[in-house]
ZALUMLUM-40491 format. One record per residue (C-alpha): residue in one letter; x, y, z. Coordinates in steps of 0.2 Angstrom, whole numbers, plus 5000, padded with zeros to 4 digits. Layout:
BEGIN
(A; (X; Y; Z))
...
This chain:
BEGIN
(M; (4982; 5148; 5255))
(V; (4978; 5135; 5243))
(R; (4967; 5120; 5246))
(K; (4973; 5103; 5245))
(L; (4969; 5094; 5229))
(K; (4957; 5080; 5228))
(Y; (4963; 5063; 5222))
(H; (4956; 5065; 5204))
(E; (4963; 5082; 5203))
(Q; (4980; 5075; 5208))
(K; (4979; 5061; 5195))
(L; (4975; 5074; 5181))
(L; (4989; 5085; 5186))
(R; (5002; 5071; 5185))
(R; (5000; 5071; 5166))
(L; (5004; 5089; 5164))
(E; (5020; 5097; 5163))
(L; (5017; 5114; 5172))
(V; (5035; 5120; 5170))
(S; (5035; 5119; 5151))
(W; (5017; 5123; 5148))
(E; (5019; 5139; 5140))
(A; (5032; 5133; 5128))
(A; (5021; 5119; 5122))
(A; (5005; 5129; 5121))
(G; (5007; 5137; 5104))
(S; (5017; 5124; 5094))
(L; (5005; 5114; 5083))
(A; (5020; 5108; 5073))
(E; (5028; 5100; 5088))
(V; (5012; 5090; 5093))
(K; (5010; 5084; 5075))
(A; (5028; 5078; 5075))
(L; (5026; 5069; 5092))
(R; (5011; 5060; 5085))
(R; (5019; 5057; 5067))
(Y; (5035; 5049; 5074))
(R; (5027; 5041; 5089))
(L; (5039; 5049; 5101))
(G; (5035; 5045; 5119))
(R; (5038; 5062; 5127))
(R; (5040; 5079; 5123))
(G; (5058; 5080; 5130))
(G; (5065; 5069; 5116))
(Y; (5058; 5081; 5103))
(V; (5065; 5096; 5113))
(H; (5082; 5087; 5113))
(Y; (5081; 5084; 5094))
(K; (5078; 5102; 5092))
(A; (5093; 5107; 5101))
(L; (5104; 5095; 5091))
(A; (5097; 5101; 5075))
(R; (5108; 5117; 5076))
(A; (5124; 5107; 5073))
(K; (5130; 5100; 5057))
(L; (5128; 5081; 5056))
(Y; (5132; 5074; 5039))
(G; (5137; 5058; 5046))
(L; (5120; 5054; 5053))
(G; (5112; 5058; 5036))
(L; (5103; 5073; 5041))
(V; (5112; 5085; 5029))
(S; (5113; 5080; 5011))
(G; (5130; 5089; 5008))
(R; (5145; 5095; 5017))
(Q; (5145; 5112; 5008))
(S; (5140; 5125; 5021))
(L; (5134; 5128; 5039))
(S; (5119; 5138; 5033))
(V; (5109; 5122; 5029))
(C; (5111; 5117; 5047))
(E; (5102; 5133; 5053))
(S; (5086; 5128; 5045))
(L; (5088; 5109; 5049))
(P; (5071; 5104; 5057))
(A; (5070; 5092; 5072))
(A; (5060; 5080; 5061))
(A; (5076; 5076; 5052))
(F; (5082; 5068; 5068))
(C; (5065; 5059; 5069))
(R; (5068; 5052; 5052))
(R; (5085; 5044; 5057))
(R; (5077; 5034; 5071))
(L; (5077; 5015; 5069))
(P; (5058; 5012; 5067))
(C; (5058; 5026; 5053))
(L; (5072; 5017; 5044))
(L; (5063; 5001; 5045))
(V; (5048; 5008; 5036))
(K; (5060; 5016; 5023))
(L; (5068; 4999; 5020))
(R; (5051; 4991; 5019))
(M; (5055; 4979; 5033))
(A; (5039; 4986; 5042))
(Q; (5022; 4992; 5035))
(N; (5020; 5007; 5047))
(L; (5029; 5015; 5062))
(R; (5018; 5007; 5074))
(H; (5023; 4989; 5068))
(A; (5041; 4995; 5067))
(V; (5042; 5001; 5085))
(T; (5034; 4985; 5091))
(F; (5047; 4975; 5081))
(V; (5061; 4985; 5089))
(E; (5055; 4984; 5106))
(Q; (5052; 4965; 5105))
(G; (5070; 4962; 5099))
(H; (5067; 4957; 5081))
(V; (5080; 4969; 5074))
(R; (5098; 4970; 5075))
(V; (5110; 4984; 5069))
(G; (5127; 4975; 5064))
(P; (5130; 4962; 5077))
(E; (5120; 4970; 5091))
(V; (5101; 4967; 5095))
(V; (5093; 4984; 5097))
(T; (5077; 4986; 5109))
(D; (5077; 5005; 5110))
(P; (5066; 5013; 5096))
(A; (5075; 5030; 5100))
(V; (5092; 5024; 5093))
(L; (5098; 5036; 5079))
(I; (5106; 5027; 5065))
(P; (5120; 5035; 5055))
(R; (5122; 5033; 5036))
(S; (5137; 5021; 5038))
(V; (5127; 5009; 5048))
(E; (5111; 5010; 5038))
(D; (5116; 4995; 5027))
(F; (5118; 4983; 5042))
(I; (5100; 4984; 5048))
(T; (5094; 4966; 5048))
(W; (5083; 4954; 5057))
(V; (5089; 4944; 5071))
(D; (5094; 4926; 5066))
(A; (5082; 4918; 5078))
(S; (5067; 4929; 5074))
(R; (5051; 4922; 5068))
(L; (5049; 4937; 5056))
(R; (5065; 4932; 5047))
(Q; (5060; 4914; 5045))
(K; (5043; 4920; 5038))
(V; (5052; 4932; 5025))
(L; (5064; 4918; 5020))
(D; (5049; 4906; 5018))
(Y; (5040; 4919; 5008))
(N; (5055; 4922; 4996))
(Q; (5058; 4903; 4996))
(E; (5076; 4906; 5002))
(R; (5076; 4896; 5018))
(D; (5090; 4883; 5019))
(D; (5087; 4865; 5024))
(Y; (5102; 4867; 5036))
(D; (5091; 4881; 5045))
(L; (5076; 4869; 5046))
(A; (5087; 4856; 5055))
(A; (5093; 4869; 5068))
């Protein structure tokens, strides 16, 4: 027989994943990747690890199309680097990942014609050139003012 848990014990246990506890115990690299790429949950990282076994040149994860041997050593961090906030930092549209995640969640960024509010979106190579600010974004207006490229027609509208 097991005694009933007290309220504070139940509250502490809500944050633990008892099912995957042993798998996460010894992986220091996994914890570092979760912090570095600001992933919300461990499940996303595990999913990226499962996808890392496939050849994905179109997403920009593999530099060449030569052989499948490169895919065997492909880390899950390669998927994390293709997330939208990481590409915003790479394109110098944000100073760091924390700001990039905030910009995406607030709806300041669009990929092609669509506004993206999910920071976990993976961006393929073919779409990477179409990452821009939303037209009505205050950040876009600030960038145009700084570069002295703001049009008088935009001021009237």
